[in-house]
N, C-alpha and C positions, 0 to 999 in steps of 0.2 A: 584418570589415566594421564601419565606424563606425556606431553607432546613429543613425538618422535624426533623432531628436528630442533626444537627450542625447549630445553629441559627446564627453563624458568616458567613455562606455561603448562597449562593442563588442557586436556581435551575432554569435553563433556559429551558423553554418549547417552542418548535417550534410551530408556527402557522400552521394551515392546509395548507395554501398557500405555506409556506416554505417547509413543508414536501413533498408536491407534486412537487415543483420545484426541490428539491434535487433528488427525485426518477426519474424524467424525465431526468435530467442531467446525472445521473449515468447510466440509461438505455441506453441513446444515446451514451455515452462514451464507455460503454461496447460493444455495437454493432460495433463501429468503431475499437475497439481493436481486436475483433474477426475477422473483415474484414482484418486487417493487417496481422494477423497470417495466415488466409486462403490464402492470396496472397503470402506467403513465400513458398519457395521450402523446401523439406525435409532436404536438406543439410544446408540451412539457419537456419532452426529451430534447427538443431543439434548444430550449432555454437552458437546460442543464449543460448540454454540449457546448453552447456558446460560453457559458460561465466558466466551464473547465478549461476551454481553450484560452480564454482571457487570463485565467489564473496561471496557467502554464507560461504564457507569454510574460506575465507580470513577474514571475520568479526566475525566469531564464534570460530575460533581456538585461543587458547592462543598465545600471542605474544612470539617470541623467546627472551630470556633474552639478553639484550645489554651488551656486555663485558665492565667491569668497567676499570678505569684507573690503 
């Protein structure tokens, strides 16, 4: 379908079957993710949480300037 405001673009509208398939896939995947977390010990979760916080800091903090020649 042509985009209503920008005629150069198109709007992709998923079919009902596609929406259902995506919802089912994501629901099942979320269930498996929760099962993985539930199987982890508290100390394992702490390690993962620390890792994720450090990764977030690593990609969101400004880079240190590189010394020039």
